[in-house]
C-alpha positions as protocol buffer text, in pm:
chain_id: "A"
residue {
  index: 1
  type: MET
  ca { x: 0 y: 0 z: 0 }
}
residue {
  index: 2
  type: VAL
  ca { x: 97 y: 364 z: -36 }
}
residue {
  index: 3
  type: ALA
  ca { x: 52 y: 608 z: 252 }
}
residue {
  index: 4
  type: LYS
  ca { x: 81 y: 983 z: 206 }
}
residue {
  index: 5
  type: ILE
  ca { x: 268 y: 1178 z: 472 }
}
residue {
  index: 6
  type: SER
  ca { x: 378 y: 1539 z: 502 }
}
residue {
  index: 7
  type: LEU
  ca { x: 738 y: 1657 z: 478 }
}
residue {
  index: 8
  type: GLU
  ca { x: 726 y: 1732 z: 850 }
}
residue {
  index: 9
  type: GLU
  ca { x: 619 y: 1373 z: 922 }
}
residue {
  index: 10
  type: ALA
  ca { x: 888 y: 1239 z: 687 }
}
residue {
  index: 11
  type: LEU
  ca { x: 1157 y: 1423 z: 882 }
}
residue {
  index: 12
  type: LEU
  ca { x: 1024 y: 1400 z: 1237 }
}
residue {
  index: 13
  type: GLY
  ca { x: 831 y: 1072 z: 1240 }
}
residue {
  index: 14
  type: THR
  ca { x: 465 y: 982 z: 1240 }
}
residue {
  index: 15
  type: MET
  ca { x: 211 y: 706 z: 1292 }
}
residue {
  index: 16
  type: VAL
  ca { x: 50 y: 548 z: 985 }
}
residue {
  index: 17
  type: THR
  ca { x: -292 y: 391 z: 1037 }
}
residue {
  index: 18
  type: VAL
  ca { x: -373 y: 94 z: 815 }
}
residue {
  index: 19
  type: ARG
  ca { x: -709 y: -79 z: 776 }
}
residue {
  index: 20
  type: THR
  ca { x: -631 y: -447 z: 709 }
}
residue {
  index: 21
  type: ILE
  ca { x: -816 y: -686 z: 478 }
}
residue {
  index: 22
  type: ASP
  ca { x: -966 y: -856 z: 784 }
}
residue {
  index: 23
  type: HIS
  ca { x: -1111 y: -522 z: 905 }
}
residue {
  index: 24
  type: ARG
  ca { x: -860 y: -452 z: 1178 }
}
residue {
  index: 25
  type: THR
  ca { x: -689 y: -118 z: 1232 }
}
residue {
  index: 26
  type: VAL
  ca { x: -312 y: -134 z: 1273 }
}
residue {
  index: 27
  type: ARG
  ca { x: -103 y: 166 z: 1375 }
}
residue {
  index: 28
  type: ILE
  ca { x: 250 y: 158 z: 1238 }
}
residue {
  index: 29
  type: PRO
  ca { x: 511 y: 393 z: 1390 }
}
residue {
  index: 30
  type: ILE
  ca { x: 749 y: 552 z: 1141 }
}
residue {
  index: 31
  type: THR
  ca { x: 1056 y: 666 z: 1333 }
}
residue {
  index: 32
  type: ASP
  ca { x: 1315 y: 670 z: 1054 }
}
residue {
  index: 33
  type: VAL
  ca { x: 1375 y: 969 z: 830 }
}
residue {
  index: 34
  type: VAL
  ca { x: 1173 y: 887 z: 518 }
}
residue {
  index: 35
  type: PHE
  ca { x: 1371 y: 912 z: 195 }
}
residue {
  index: 36
  type: PRO
  ca { x: 1275 y: 851 z: -171 }
}
residue {
  index: 37
  type: GLY
  ca { x: 1201 y: 481 z: -217 }
}
residue {
  index: 38
  type: TYR
  ca { x: 1154 y: 420 z: 158 }
}
residue {
  index: 39
  type: GLU
  ca { x: 941 y: 118 z: 245 }
}
residue {
  index: 40
  type: LYS
  ca { x: 822 y: -2 z: 584 }
}
residue {
  index: 41
  type: VAL
  ca { x: 775 y: -381 z: 607 }
}
residue {
  index: 42
  type: VAL
  ca { x: 531 y: -508 z: 870 }
}
residue {
  index: 43
  type: GLU
  ca { x: 565 y: -881 z: 912 }
}
residue {
  index: 44
  type: ASN
  ca { x: 255 y: -1103 z: 908 }
}
residue {
  index: 45
  type: GLU
  ca { x: 8 y: -818 z: 838 }
}
residue {
  index: 46
  type: GLY
  ca { x: -22 y: -859 z: 461 }
}
residue {
  index: 47
  type: MET
  ca { x: -244 y: -1070 z: 239 }
}
residue {
  index: 48
  type: PRO
  ca { x: -332 y: -1427 z: 345 }
}
residue {
  index: 49
  type: ILE
  ca { x: -111 y: -1697 z: 193 }
}
residue {
  index: 50
  type: LEU
  ca { x: -357 y: -1929 z: 15 }
}
residue {
  index: 51
  type: ASP
  ca { x: -182 y: -2262 z: 67 }
}
residue {
  index: 52
  type: LYS
  ca { x: -77 y: -2171 z: 424 }
}
residue {
  index: 53
  type: TYR
  ca { x: -400 y: -2017 z: 557 }
}
residue {
  index: 54
  type: PRO
  ca { x: -434 y: -1853 z: 814 }
}
residue {
  index: 55
  type: GLN
  ca { x: -71 y: -1743 z: 773 }
}
residue {
  index: 56
  type: LYS
  ca { x: -25 y: -1395 z: 624 }
}
residue {
  index: 57
  type: GLY
  ca { x: 248 y: -1238 z: 418 }
}
residue {
  index: 58
  type: ASN
  ca { x: 420 y: -910 z: 493 }
}
residue {
  index: 59
  type: LEU
  ca { x: 253 y: -574 z: 453 }
}
residue {
  index: 60
  type: ILE
  ca { x: 474 y: -335 z: 258 }
}
residue {
  index: 61
  type: ILE
  ca { x: 398 y: 34 z: 307 }
}
residue {
  index: 62
  type: ARG
  ca { x: 550 y: 276 z: 59 }
}
residue {
  index: 63
  type: LEU
  ca { x: 551 y: 632 z: 186 }
}
residue {
  index: 64
  type: ALA
  ca { x: 478 y: 919 z: -48 }
}
residue {
  index: 65
  type: VAL
  ca { x: 599 y: 1251 z: 90 }
}
residue {
  index: 66
  type: GLU
  ca { x: 375 y: 1547 z: 14 }
}
residue {
  index: 67
  type: PHE
  ca { x: 571 y: 1869 z: 4 }
}
residue {
  index: 68
  type: PRO
  ca { x: 412 y: 2200 z: 103 }
}
residue {
  index: 69
  type: ASN
  ca { x: 304 y: 2428 z: -180 }
}
residue {
  index: 70
  type: TYR
  ca { x: 450 y: 2730 z: -7 }
}
residue {
  index: 71
  type: LEU
  ca { x: 686 y: 2813 z: 278 }
}
residue {
  index: 72
  type: PRO
  ca { x: 730 y: 3167 z: 405 }
}
residue {
  index: 73
  type: LYS
  ca { x: 1083 y: 3304 z: 397 }
}
residue {
  index: 74
  type: SER
  ca { x: 1092 y: 3306 z: 777 }
}
residue {
  index: 75
  type: SER
  ca { x: 1015 y: 2933 z: 785 }
}
residue {
  index: 76
  type: LYS
  ca { x: 1285 y: 2857 z: 530 }
}
residue {
  index: 77
  type: GLU
  ca { x: 1536 y: 3056 z: 736 }
}
residue {
  index: 78
  type: LEU
  ca { x: 1432 y: 2870 z: 1050 }
}
residue {
  index: 79
  type: ILE
  ca { x: 1472 y: 2531 z: 883 }
}
residue {
  index: 80
  type: ALA
  ca { x: 1808 y: 2633 z: 736 }
}
residue {
  index: 81
  type: ARG
  ca { x: 1921 y: 2742 z: 1082 }
}
residue {
  index: 82
  type: GLY
  ca { x: 1813 y: 2404 z: 1220 }
}
residue {
  index: 83
  type: PHE
  ca { x: 2020 y: 2214 z: 964 }
}
residue {
  index: 84
  type: THR
  ca { x: 2320 y: 2440 z: 1028 }
}
residue {
  index: 85
  type: MET
  ca { x: 2290 y: 2390 z: 1405 }
}
residue {
  index: 86
  type: ALA
  ca { x: 2263 y: 2013 z: 1359 }
}
residue {
  index: 87
  type: LYS
  ca { x: 2579 y: 2005 z: 1148 }
}
residue {
  index: 88
  type: ILE
  ca { x: 2779 y: 2186 z: 1415 }
}
residue {
  index: 89
  type: GLY
  ca { x: 2577 y: 2062 z: 1712 }
}
residue {
  index: 90
  type: GLY
  ca { x: 2810 y: 1785 z: 1817 }
}
residue {
  index: 91
  type: GLY
  ca { x: 2593 y: 1473 z: 1815 }
}
residue {
  index: 92
  type: VAL
  ca { x: 2250 y: 1633 z: 1832 }
}
residue {
  index: 93
  type: SER
  ca { x: 2022 y: 1480 z: 1572 }
}
residue {
  index: 94
  type: GLN
  ca { x: 1893 y: 1710 z: 1300 }
}
residue {
  index: 95
  type: HIS
  ca { x: 1526 y: 1630 z: 1356 }
}
residue {
  index: 96
  type: GLU
  ca { x: 1556 y: 1709 z: 1727 }
}
residue {
  index: 97
  type: VAL
  ca { x: 1704 y: 2053 z: 1662 }
}
residue {
  index: 98
  type: ILE
  ca { x: 1450 y: 2133 z: 1392 }
}
residue {
  index: 99
  type: ASN
  ca { x: 1165 y: 2018 z: 1614 }
}
residue {
  index: 100
  type: LYS
  ca { x: 1283 y: 2250 z: 1892 }
}
residue {
  index: 101
  type: LEU
  ca { x: 1323 y: 2542 z: 1653 }
}
residue {
  index: 102
  type: VAL
  ca { x: 975 y: 2490 z: 1506 }
}
residue {
  index: 103
  type: LEU
  ca { x: 829 y: 2472 z: 1857 }
}
residue {
  index: 104
  type: ALA
  ca { x: 1010 y: 2792 z: 1956 }
}
residue {
  index: 105
  type: ASP
  ca { x: 880 y: 2961 z: 1640 }
}
residue {
  index: 106
  type: LYS
  ca { x: 522 y: 2855 z: 1724 }
}
residue {
  index: 107
  type: ILE
  ca { x: 557 y: 2992 z: 2077 }
}
residue {
  index: 108
  type: LEU
  ca { x: 692 y: 3323 z: 1947 }
}
residue {
  index: 109
  type: ARG
  ca { x: 409 y: 3349 z: 1692 }
}
residue {
  index: 110
  type: SER
  ca { x: 141 y: 3280 z: 1955 }
}
residue {
  index: 111
  type: ARG
  ca { x: 273 y: 3568 z: 2167 }
}
residue {
  index: 112
  type: SER
  ca { x: 246 y: 3814 z: 1879 }
}
């Protein structure tokens, strides 16, 4: 299956909800940075194997990243600053720094 996620979710992580063929809802955490061609394999949640019923195959989720149509200049500068800080941050992961910067930006905007 293909699941659409935002650029933010691709970088910071998300939870993908899948409705299975047997009418169950499965929530799949995506904690990796999603890159072009990324696939998440969920063992034993795919289609039933006919000659081995009730055994199931693997569910393969391909993630399609939806990019925003527009980003204000201030947002681009903030993201660029996050990547720069991560490069010189000495072991701090990029998504953590960006997440903190985005949160700080939201707090500043709510005070305005």
